[in-house]
N, C-alpha and C positions, 0 to 999 in steps of 0.2 A: 405474509404468507409466502412460503418458498414454492415457486411453481416448477422449478427444475431440480429433481432429486440428484442430478449429477454433481451438484455442489458439495455433496457429502462424500464423494469419491475422492480418495487421496491423489489419484492420478489425474484428476480433472484440472485443466488449466483454463481459466476464463479468458475470453477474447480481450484484446486490448480495448481500452476505453477510448472511443473516438472523440476527437475534439476536446480532450482533457489533458493535453500535453503540458500546459502551464501548471495545472493543479498537481499533476503527478510529479513534475519537476520540483515544485515547492515542498511536497511531502518528502521526496527523496533527500532534498537539502536539509530538511528538519531532522530526519532520522540519521543522517550521516555527519551532521555538524554538531560538535560539542559546544554547549553554551558555557561561557566563562564562569557562571555562577554554580554550575554543576560540580560536585566534589565526589571523589571516590571515598567511601567510608568503609 
């Protein structure tokens, strides 16, 4: 259940996730690093 309707607003920027720096870093690395097995088709 979504308790805050602001999440549907395009201008809404959620606050930073506290104490999740390592997890965010891992996600960013995964999204920005190309895996050698990936191929452009």
